[in-house]
PDB file of N, CA, C and O in Angstrom:
ATOM      1  N   MET A   1      24.817  10.332   0.626  1.00  0.00           N
ATOM      2  CA  MET A   1      24.098   9.234   0.048  1.00  0.00           C
ATOM      3  C   MET A   1      22.844   9.023   0.888  1.00  0.00           C
ATOM      4  O   MET A   1      22.907   8.915   2.112  1.00  0.00           O
ATOM      5  N   LEU A   2      21.709   8.968   0.206  1.00  0.00           N
ATOM      6  CA  LEU A   2      20.423   8.767   0.882  1.00  0.00           C
ATOM      7  C   LEU A   2      19.677   7.606   0.247  1.00  0.00           C
ATOM      8  O   LEU A   2      19.700   7.422  -0.970  1.00  0.00           O
ATOM      9  N   ASP A   3      19.021   6.834   1.083  1.00  0.00           N
ATOM     10  CA  ASP A   3      18.110   5.822   0.581  1.00  0.00           C
ATOM     11  C   ASP A   3      16.813   6.547   0.213  1.00  0.00           C
ATOM     12  O   ASP A   3      16.384   7.455   0.925  1.00  0.00           O
ATOM     13  N   VAL A   4      16.195   6.151  -0.886  1.00  0.00           N
ATOM     14  CA  VAL A   4      14.938   6.770  -1.293  1.00  0.00           C
ATOM     15  C   VAL A   4      13.873   6.558  -0.226  1.00  0.00           C
ATOM     16  O   VAL A   4      13.087   7.462   0.058  1.00  0.00           O
ATOM     17  N   HIS A   5      13.843   5.366   0.366  1.00  0.00           N
ATOM     18  CA  HIS A   5      12.819   5.036   1.360  1.00  0.00           C
ATOM     19  C   HIS A   5      13.442   5.001   2.753  1.00  0.00           C
ATOM     20  O   HIS A   5      14.078   4.018   3.133  1.00  0.00           O
ATOM     21  N   LEU A   6      13.257   6.063   3.496  1.00  0.00           N
ATOM     22  CA  LEU A   6      13.722   6.145   4.880  1.00  0.00           C
ATOM     23  C   LEU A   6      12.512   6.079   5.804  1.00  0.00           C
ATOM     24  O   LEU A   6      11.418   6.480   5.405  1.00  0.00           O
ATOM     25  N   PRO A   7      12.680   5.587   7.022  1.00  0.00           N
ATOM     26  CA  PRO A   7      11.546   5.584   7.955  1.00  0.00           C
ATOM     27  C   PRO A   7      11.189   7.012   8.363  1.00  0.00           C
ATOM     28  O   PRO A   7      12.060   7.791   8.752  1.00  0.00           O
ATOM     29  N   GLY A   8       9.920   7.344   8.274  1.00  0.00           N
ATOM     30  CA  GLY A   8       9.447   8.650   8.726  1.00  0.00           C
ATOM     31  C   GLY A   8       9.489   9.743   7.679  1.00  0.00           C
ATOM     32  O   GLY A   8       8.606  10.600   7.651  1.00  0.00           O
ATOM     33  N   MET A   9      10.490   9.735   6.820  1.00  0.00           N
ATOM     34  CA  MET A   9      10.624  10.758   5.786  1.00  0.00           C
ATOM     35  C   MET A   9      11.390  10.126   4.629  1.00  0.00           C
ATOM     36  O   MET A   9      12.384   9.433   4.848  1.00  0.00           O
ATOM     37  N   SER A  10      10.940  10.356   3.415  1.00  0.00           N
ATOM     38  CA  SER A  10      11.665   9.774   2.284  1.00  0.00           C
ATOM     39  C   SER A  10      12.995  10.502   2.085  1.00  0.00           C
ATOM     40  O   SER A  10      13.163  11.643   2.516  1.00  0.00           O
ATOM     41  N   GLY A  11      13.919   9.835   1.438  1.00  0.00           N
ATOM     42  CA  GLY A  11      15.181  10.477   1.109  1.00  0.00           C
ATOM     43  C   GLY A  11      14.972  11.688   0.214  1.00  0.00           C
ATOM     44  O   GLY A  11      15.701  12.675   0.311  1.00  0.00           O
ATOM     45  N   LEU A  12      13.962  11.607  -0.664  1.00  0.00           N
ATOM     46  CA  LEU A  12      13.631  12.742  -1.533  1.00  0.00           C
ATOM     47  C   LEU A  12      13.162  13.930  -0.708  1.00  0.00           C
ATOM     48  O   LEU A  12      13.564  15.065  -0.966  1.00  0.00           O
ATOM     49  N   ASP A  13      12.311  13.673   0.285  1.00  0.00           N
ATOM     50  CA  ASP A  13      11.840  14.756   1.152  1.00  0.00           C
ATOM     51  C   ASP A  13      12.976  15.349   1.969  1.00  0.00           C
ATOM     52  O   ASP A  13      13.042  16.564   2.155  1.00  0.00           O
ATOM     53  N   LEU A  14      13.873  14.496   2.456  1.00  0.00           N
ATOM     54  CA  LEU A  14      15.016  14.989   3.219  1.00  0.00           C
ATOM     55  C   LEU A  14      15.901  15.862   2.339  1.00  0.00           C
ATOM     56  O   LEU A  14      16.321  16.937   2.768  1.00  0.00           O
ATOM     57  N   ARG A  15      16.192  15.423   1.118  1.00  0.00           N
ATOM     58  CA  ARG A  15      16.983  16.232   0.197  1.00  0.00           C
ATOM     59  C   ARG A  15      16.316  17.591  -0.047  1.00  0.00           C
ATOM     60  O   ARG A  15      16.991  18.620  -0.052  1.00  0.00           O
ATOM     61  N   ASN A  16      14.984  17.595  -0.252  1.00  0.00           N
ATOM     62  CA  ASN A  16      14.260  18.851  -0.466  1.00  0.00           C
ATOM     63  C   ASN A  16      14.357  19.761   0.746  1.00  0.00           C
ATOM     64  O   ASN A  16      14.499  20.975   0.602  1.00  0.00           O
ATOM     65  N   ARG A  17      14.282  19.190   1.927  1.00  0.00           N
ATOM     66  CA  ARG A  17      14.401  19.990   3.148  1.00  0.00           C
ATOM     67  C   ARG A  17      15.805  20.589   3.257  1.00  0.00           C
ATOM     68  O   ARG A  17      15.952  21.759   3.610  1.00  0.00           O
ATOM     69  N   LEU A  18      16.820  19.806   2.961  1.00  0.00           N
ATOM     70  CA  LEU A  18      18.191  20.309   3.013  1.00  0.00           C
ATOM     71  C   LEU A  18      18.390  21.458   2.026  1.00  0.00           C
ATOM     72  O   LEU A  18      19.004  22.470   2.363  1.00  0.00           O
ATOM     73  N   VAL A  19      17.872  21.301   0.815  1.00  0.00           N
ATOM     74  CA  VAL A  19      17.976  22.365  -0.194  1.00  0.00           C
ATOM     75  C   VAL A  19      17.270  23.620   0.302  1.00  0.00           C
ATOM     76  O   VAL A  19      17.793  24.724   0.155  1.00  0.00           O
ATOM     77  N   ALA A  20      16.089  23.462   0.888  1.00  0.00           N
ATOM     78  CA  ALA A  20      15.338  24.615   1.397  1.00  0.00           C
ATOM     79  C   ALA A  20      16.099  25.341   2.505  1.00  0.00           C
ATOM     80  O   ALA A  20      15.928  26.544   2.701  1.00  0.00           O
ATOM     81  N   GLU A  21      16.939  24.601   3.223  1.00  0.00           N
ATOM     82  CA  GLU A  21      17.726  25.205   4.296  1.00  0.00           C
ATOM     83  C   GLU A  21      19.087  25.696   3.805  1.00  0.00           C
ATOM     84  O   GLU A  21      19.918  26.124   4.605  1.00  0.00           O
ATOM     85  N   GLY A  22      19.315  25.636   2.497  1.00  0.00           N
ATOM     86  CA  GLY A  22      20.535  26.169   1.920  1.00  0.00           C
ATOM     87  C   GLY A  22      21.714  25.215   1.888  1.00  0.00           C
ATOM     88  O   GLY A  22      22.836  25.636   1.608  1.00  0.00           O
ATOM     89  N   VAL A  23      21.484  23.941   2.168  1.00  0.00           N
ATOM     90  CA  VAL A  23      22.553  22.947   2.133  1.00  0.00           C
ATOM     91  C   VAL A  23      22.737  22.503   0.677  1.00  0.00           C
ATOM     92  O   VAL A  23      21.801  22.005   0.052  1.00  0.00           O
ATOM     93  N   ALA A  24      23.938  22.687   0.150  1.00  0.00           N
ATOM     94  CA  ALA A  24      24.191  22.397  -1.260  1.00  0.00           C
ATOM     95  C   ALA A  24      25.011  21.130  -1.470  1.00  0.00           C
ATOM     96  O   ALA A  24      25.599  20.952  -2.537  1.00  0.00           O
ATOM     97  N   THR A  25      25.064  20.254  -0.486  1.00  0.00           N
ATOM     98  CA  THR A  25      25.826  19.019  -0.590  1.00  0.00           C
ATOM     99  C   THR A  25      25.260  18.135  -1.697  1.00  0.00           C
ATOM    100  O   THR A  25      24.050  17.915  -1.744  1.00  0.00           O
ATOM    101  N   PRO A  26      26.111  17.623  -2.589  1.00  0.00           N
ATOM    102  CA  PRO A  26      25.614  16.715  -3.631  1.00  0.00           C
ATOM    103  C   PRO A  26      24.987  15.470  -3.003  1.00  0.00           C
ATOM    104  O   PRO A  26      25.469  14.973  -1.985  1.00  0.00           O
ATOM    105  N   VAL A  27      23.924  14.975  -3.608  1.00  0.00           N
ATOM    106  CA  VAL A  27      23.204  13.815  -3.073  1.00  0.00           C
ATOM    107  C   VAL A  27      23.161  12.695  -4.111  1.00  0.00           C
ATOM    108  O   VAL A  27      22.845  12.916  -5.280  1.00  0.00           O
ATOM    109  N   LEU A  28      23.485  11.505  -3.655  1.00  0.00           N
ATOM    110  CA  LEU A  28      23.310  10.276  -4.434  1.00  0.00           C
ATOM    111  C   LEU A  28      22.195   9.492  -3.761  1.00  0.00           C
ATOM    112  O   LEU A  28      22.149   9.393  -2.535  1.00  0.00           O
ATOM    113  N   PHE A  29      21.301   8.938  -4.565  1.00  0.00           N
ATOM    114  CA  PHE A  29      20.221   8.123  -4.021  1.00  0.00           C
ATOM    115  C   PHE A  29      20.467   6.653  -4.331  1.00  0.00           C
ATOM    116  O   PHE A  29      20.982   6.300  -5.392  1.00  0.00           O
ATOM    117  N   VAL A  30      20.091   5.809  -3.386  1.00  0.00           N
ATOM    118  CA  VAL A  30      20.094   4.363  -3.586  1.00  0.00           C
ATOM    119  C   VAL A  30      18.722   3.827  -3.206  1.00  0.00           C
ATOM    120  O   VAL A  30      18.036   4.395  -2.356  1.00  0.00           O
ATOM    121  N   THR A  31      18.335   2.749  -3.832  1.00  0.00           N
ATOM    122  CA  THR A  31      17.038   2.170  -3.517  1.00  0.00           C
ATOM    123  C   THR A  31      17.024   0.682  -3.836  1.00  0.00           C
ATOM    124  O   THR A  31      17.693   0.216  -4.758  1.00  0.00           O
ATOM    125  N   ALA A  32      16.257  -0.037  -3.061  1.00  0.00           N
ATOM    126  CA  ALA A  32      16.020  -1.449  -3.344  1.00  0.00           C
ATOM    127  C   ALA A  32      14.767  -1.607  -4.196  1.00  0.00           C
ATOM    128  O   ALA A  32      14.570  -2.643  -4.831  1.00  0.00           O
ATOM    129  N   HIS A  33      13.924  -0.583  -4.209  1.00  0.00           N
ATOM    130  CA  HIS A  33      12.643  -0.632  -4.907  1.00  0.00           C
ATOM    131  C   HIS A  33      12.585   0.506  -5.914  1.00  0.00           C
ATOM    132  O   HIS A  33      12.022   1.564  -5.634  1.00  0.00           O
ATOM    133  N   ASP A  34      13.165   0.285  -7.080  1.00  0.00           N
ATOM    134  CA  ASP A  34      13.196   1.321  -8.098  1.00  0.00           C
ATOM    135  C   ASP A  34      11.782   1.661  -8.531  1.00  0.00           C
ATOM    136  O   ASP A  34      10.980   0.778  -8.835  1.00  0.00           O
ATOM    137  N   ASP A  35      11.491   2.940  -8.555  1.00  0.00           N
ATOM    138  CA  ASP A  35      10.174   3.452  -8.906  1.00  0.00           C
ATOM    139  C   ASP A  35      10.405   4.575  -9.922  1.00  0.00           C
ATOM    140  O   ASP A  35      11.145   5.517  -9.638  1.00  0.00           O
ATOM    141  N   PRO A  36       9.783   4.486 -11.095  1.00  0.00           N
ATOM    142  CA  PRO A  36      10.018   5.510 -12.114  1.00  0.00           C
ATOM    143  C   PRO A  36       9.729   6.929 -11.630  1.00  0.00           C
ATOM    144  O   PRO A  36      10.447   7.861 -11.995  1.00  0.00           O
ATOM    145  N   ARG A  37       8.700   7.105 -10.820  1.00  0.00           N
ATOM    146  CA  ARG A  37       8.371   8.453 -10.324  1.00  0.00           C
ATOM    147  C   ARG A  37       9.451   8.954  -9.361  1.00  0.00           C
ATOM    148  O   ARG A  37       9.863  10.111  -9.443  1.00  0.00           O
ATOM    149  N   ALA A  38       9.910   8.089  -8.448  1.00  0.00           N
ATOM    150  CA  ALA A  38      10.971   8.487  -7.516  1.00  0.00           C
ATOM    151  C   ALA A  38      12.244   8.815  -8.281  1.00  0.00           C
ATOM    152  O   ALA A  38      12.934   9.782  -7.959  1.00  0.00           O
ATOM    153  N   ARG A  39      12.554   8.014  -9.291  1.00  0.00           N
ATOM    154  CA  ARG A  39      13.736   8.277 -10.113  1.00  0.00           C
ATOM    155  C   ARG A  39      13.607   9.638 -10.794  1.00  0.00           C
ATOM    156  O   ARG A  39      14.550  10.429 -10.782  1.00  0.00           O
ATOM    157  N   ALA A  40      12.451   9.911 -11.385  1.00  0.00           N
ATOM    158  CA  ALA A  40      12.233  11.193 -12.065  1.00  0.00           C
ATOM    159  C   ALA A  40      12.338  12.357 -11.089  1.00  0.00           C
ATOM    160  O   ALA A  40      12.935  13.383 -11.413  1.00  0.00           O
ATOM    161  N   ASP A  41      11.767  12.208  -9.905  1.00  0.00           N
ATOM    162  CA  ASP A  41      11.838  13.265  -8.890  1.00  0.00           C
ATOM    163  C   ASP A  41      13.279  13.506  -8.458  1.00  0.00           C
ATOM    164  O   ASP A  41      13.700  14.651  -8.291  1.00  0.00           O
ATOM    165  N   ALA A  42      14.026  12.436  -8.279  1.00  0.00           N
ATOM    166  CA  ALA A  42      15.425  12.562  -7.861  1.00  0.00           C
ATOM    167  C   ALA A  42      16.241  13.278  -8.934  1.00  0.00           C
ATOM    168  O   ALA A  42      17.011  14.189  -8.630  1.00  0.00           O
ATOM    169  N   LEU A  43      16.072  12.868 -10.172  1.00  0.00           N
ATOM    170  CA  LEU A  43      16.837  13.473 -11.258  1.00  0.00           C
ATOM    171  C   LEU A  43      16.417  14.920 -11.508  1.00  0.00           C
ATOM    172  O   LEU A  43      17.249  15.757 -11.858  1.00  0.00           O
ATOM    173  N   ALA A  44      15.134  15.215 -11.330  1.00  0.00           N
ATOM    174  CA  ALA A  44      14.665  16.598 -11.484  1.00  0.00           C
ATOM    175  C   ALA A  44      15.247  17.495 -10.397  1.00  0.00           C
ATOM    176  O   ALA A  44      15.420  18.698 -10.594  1.00  0.00           O
ATOM    177  N   GLY A  45      15.545  16.895  -9.247  1.00  0.00           N
ATOM    178  CA  GLY A  45      16.128  17.653  -8.143  1.00  0.00           C
ATOM    179  C   GLY A  45      17.636  17.742  -8.214  1.00  0.00           C
ATOM    180  O   GLY A  45      18.290  18.121  -7.242  1.00  0.00           O
ATOM    181  N   ARG A  46      18.194  17.390  -9.374  1.00  0.00           N
ATOM    182  CA  ARG A  46      19.625  17.508  -9.635  1.00  0.00           C
ATOM    183  C   ARG A  46      20.487  16.647  -8.718  1.00  0.00           C
ATOM    184  O   ARG A  46      21.557  17.072  -8.284  1.00  0.00           O
ATOM    185  N   CYS A  47      20.019  15.438  -8.426  1.00  0.00           N
ATOM    186  CA  CYS A  47      20.884  14.525  -7.684  1.00  0.00           C
ATOM    187  C   CYS A  47      22.068  14.171  -8.574  1.00  0.00           C
ATOM    188  O   CYS A  47      21.986  14.293  -9.796  1.00  0.00           O
ATOM    189  N   VAL A  48      23.141  13.744  -7.982  1.00  0.00           N
ATOM    190  CA  VAL A  48      24.327  13.405  -8.769  1.00  0.00           C
ATOM    191  C   VAL A  48      24.383  11.927  -9.129  1.00  0.00           C
ATOM    192  O   VAL A  48      25.300  11.484  -9.820  1.00  0.00           O
ATOM    193  N   GLY A  49      23.407  11.174  -8.662  1.00  0.00           N
ATOM    194  CA  GLY A  49      23.339   9.771  -9.010  1.00  0.00           C
ATOM    195  C   GLY A  49      22.123   9.109  -8.406  1.00  0.00           C
ATOM    196  O   GLY A  49      21.661   9.496  -7.332  1.00  0.00           O
ATOM    197  N   TYR A  50      21.608   8.116  -9.095  1.00  0.00           N
ATOM    198  CA  TYR A  50      20.448   7.350  -8.629  1.00  0.00           C
ATOM    199  C   TYR A  50      20.745   5.894  -8.965  1.00  0.00           C
ATOM    200  O   TYR A  50      20.904   5.539 -10.133  1.00  0.00           O
ATOM    201  N   PHE A  51      20.819   5.061  -7.945  1.00  0.00           N
ATOM    202  CA  PHE A  51      21.254   3.684  -8.120  1.00  0.00           C
ATOM    203  C   PHE A  51      20.329   2.711  -7.413  1.00  0.00           C
ATOM    204  O   PHE A  51      19.785   2.997  -6.346  1.00  0.00           O
ATOM    205  N   ARG A  52      20.167   1.556  -8.037  1.00  0.00           N
ATOM    206  CA  ARG A  52      19.508   0.442  -7.359  1.00  0.00           C
ATOM    207  C   ARG A  52      20.578  -0.260  -6.533  1.00  0.00           C
ATOM    208  O   ARG A  52      21.754  -0.251  -6.896  1.00  0.00           O
ATOM    209  N   LYS A  53      20.178  -0.856  -5.443  1.00  0.00           N
ATOM    210  CA  LYS A  53      21.141  -1.535  -4.578  1.00  0.00           C
ATOM    211  C   LYS A  53      21.789  -2.725  -5.279  1.00  0.00           C
ATOM    212  O   LYS A  53      22.810  -3.238  -4.820  1.00  0.00           O
ATOM    213  N   THR A  54      21.206  -3.157  -6.373  1.00  0.00           N
ATOM    214  CA  THR A  54      21.791  -4.266  -7.128  1.00  0.00           C
ATOM    215  C   THR A  54      22.752  -3.794  -8.213  1.00  0.00           C
ATOM    216  O   THR A  54      23.388  -4.625  -8.862  1.00  0.00           O
ATOM    217  N   ASP A  55      22.878  -2.477  -8.430  1.00  0.00           N
ATOM    218  CA  ASP A  55      23.807  -1.952  -9.430  1.00  0.00           C
ATOM    219  C   ASP A  55      25.242  -2.246  -9.005  1.00  0.00           C
ATOM    220  O   ASP A  55      25.525  -2.448  -7.824  1.00  0.00           O
ATOM    221  N   ALA A  56      26.125  -2.265  -9.966  1.00  0.00           N
ATOM    222  CA  ALA A  56      27.543  -2.532  -9.692  1.00  0.00           C
ATOM    223  C   ALA A  56      28.121  -1.470  -8.756  1.00  0.00           C
ATOM    224  O   ALA A  56      27.901  -0.271  -8.929  1.00  0.00           O
ATOM    225  N   GLY A  57      28.857  -1.943  -7.774  1.00  0.00           N
ATOM    226  CA  GLY A  57      29.482  -1.034  -6.821  1.00  0.00           C
ATOM    227  C   GLY A  57      30.425  -0.051  -7.494  1.00  0.00           C
ATOM    228  O   GLY A  57      30.605   1.070  -7.017  1.00  0.00           O
ATOM    229  N   SER A  58      31.027  -0.467  -8.598  1.00  0.00           N
ATOM    230  CA  SER A  58      31.955   0.424  -9.311  1.00  0.00           C
ATOM    231  C   SER A  58      31.226   1.653  -9.844  1.00  0.00           C
ATOM    232  O   SER A  58      31.808   2.737  -9.892  1.00  0.00           O
ATOM    233  N   GLN A  59      29.960   1.505 -10.248  1.00  0.00           N
ATOM    234  CA  GLN A  59      29.175   2.655 -10.723  1.00  0.00           C
ATOM    235  C   GLN A  59      28.950   3.650  -9.583  1.00  0.00           C
ATOM    236  O   GLN A  59      29.062   4.862  -9.771  1.00  0.00           O
ATOM    237  N   LEU A  60      28.635   3.131  -8.419  1.00  0.00           N
ATOM    238  CA  LEU A  60      28.415   3.985  -7.254  1.00  0.00           C
ATOM    239  C   LEU A  60      29.705   4.702  -6.864  1.00  0.00           C
ATOM    240  O   LEU A  60      29.690   5.902  -6.591  1.00  0.00           O
ATOM    241  N   LEU A  61      30.806   3.982  -6.837  1.00  0.00           N
ATOM    242  CA  LEU A  61      32.092   4.603  -6.500  1.00  0.00           C
ATOM    243  C   LEU A  61      32.469   5.688  -7.503  1.00  0.00           C
ATOM    244  O   LEU A  61      32.988   6.733  -7.109  1.00  0.00           O
ATOM    245  N   ASP A  62      32.220   5.464  -8.777  1.00  0.00           N
ATOM    246  CA  ASP A  62      32.491   6.488  -9.784  1.00  0.00           C
ATOM    247  C   ASP A  62      31.650   7.737  -9.533  1.00  0.00           C
ATOM    248  O   ASP A  62      32.149   8.855  -9.654  1.00  0.00           O
ATOM    249  N   ALA A  63      30.385   7.553  -9.187  1.00  0.00           N
ATOM    250  CA  ALA A  63      29.512   8.698  -8.906  1.00  0.00           C
ATOM    251  C   ALA A  63      29.989   9.452  -7.670  1.00  0.00           C
ATOM    252  O   ALA A  63      29.945  10.682  -7.642  1.00  0.00           O
ATOM    253  N   ILE A  64      30.441   8.740  -6.660  1.00  0.00           N
ATOM    254  CA  ILE A  64      30.966   9.396  -5.455  1.00  0.00           C
ATOM    255  C   ILE A  64      32.205  10.205  -5.819  1.00  0.00           C
ATOM    256  O   ILE A  64      32.359  11.338  -5.362  1.00  0.00           O
ATOM    257  N   ARG A  65      33.077   9.647  -6.623  1.00  0.00           N
ATOM    258  CA  ARG A  65      34.286  10.380  -7.054  1.00  0.00           C
ATOM    259  C   ARG A  65      33.908  11.645  -7.816  1.00  0.00           C
ATOM    260  O   ARG A  65      34.461  12.714  -7.560  1.00  0.00           O
ATOM    261  N   ARG A  66      32.968  11.527  -8.753  1.00  0.00           N
ATOM    262  CA  ARG A  66      32.541  12.699  -9.520  1.00  0.00           C
ATOM    263  C   ARG A  66      31.926  13.757  -8.620  1.00  0.00           C
ATOM    264  O   ARG A  66      32.187  14.949  -8.783  1.00  0.00           O
ATOM    265  N   ALA A  67      31.098  13.314  -7.658  1.00  0.00           N
ATOM    266  CA  ALA A  67      30.457  14.268  -6.742  1.00  0.00           C
ATOM    267  C   ALA A  67      31.480  14.991  -5.888  1.00  0.00           C
ATOM    268  O   ALA A  67      31.315  16.172  -5.584  1.00  0.00           O
ATOM    269  N   SER A  68      32.532  14.294  -5.499  1.00  0.00           N
ATOM    270  CA  SER A  68      33.542  14.916  -4.640  1.00  0.00           C
ATOM    271  C   SER A  68      34.360  15.969  -5.397  1.00  0.00           C
ATOM    272  O   SER A  68      34.992  16.826  -4.779  1.00  0.00           O
ATOM    273  N   LEU A  69      34.346  15.906  -6.727  1.00  0.00           N
ATOM    274  CA  LEU A  69      35.084  16.861  -7.546  1.00  0.00           C
ATOM    275  C   LEU A  69      34.246  18.029  -8.025  1.00  0.00           C
ATOM    276  O   LEU A  69      34.775  18.974  -8.610  1.00  0.00           O
ATOM    277  N   ARG A  70      32.931  17.976  -7.782  1.00  0.00           N
ATOM    278  CA  ARG A  70      32.025  19.034  -8.258  1.00  0.00           C
ATOM    279  C   ARG A  70      32.337  20.353  -7.597  1.00  0.00           C
ATOM    280  O   ARG A  70      32.712  20.406  -6.426  1.00  0.00           O
ATOM    281  N   ARG A  71      32.182  21.403  -8.350  1.00  0.00           N
ATOM    282  CA  ARG A  71      32.372  22.767  -7.860  1.00  0.00           C
ATOM    283  C   ARG A  71      31.171  23.609  -8.272  1.00  0.00           C
ATOM    284  O   ARG A  71      31.290  24.462  -9.152  1.00  0.00           O
ATOM    285  N   ASP A  72      30.028  23.384  -7.656  1.00  0.00           N
ATOM    286  CA  ASP A  72      28.804  24.132  -8.008  1.00  0.00           C
ATOM    287  C   ASP A  72      28.807  25.510  -7.413  1.00  0.00           C
ATOM    288  O   ASP A  72      27.858  26.269  -7.610  1.00  0.00           O
TER     289      ASP A  72
END
């Protein structure tokens, strides 16, 4: 799980760096400041979930469960 806005490097940039290094761990993004461009970038990068911090916790837990069952 990554926050979209991290100090020094965005969560999107960190995810891209991990992918470039061959890390295939599923990523869920959370954000307090939903931005349509960040959302589009996250979804284009095949994240397994994108959530606002105000979204229901049950939605986040469901996404974590689904990600833990993925077999890519």
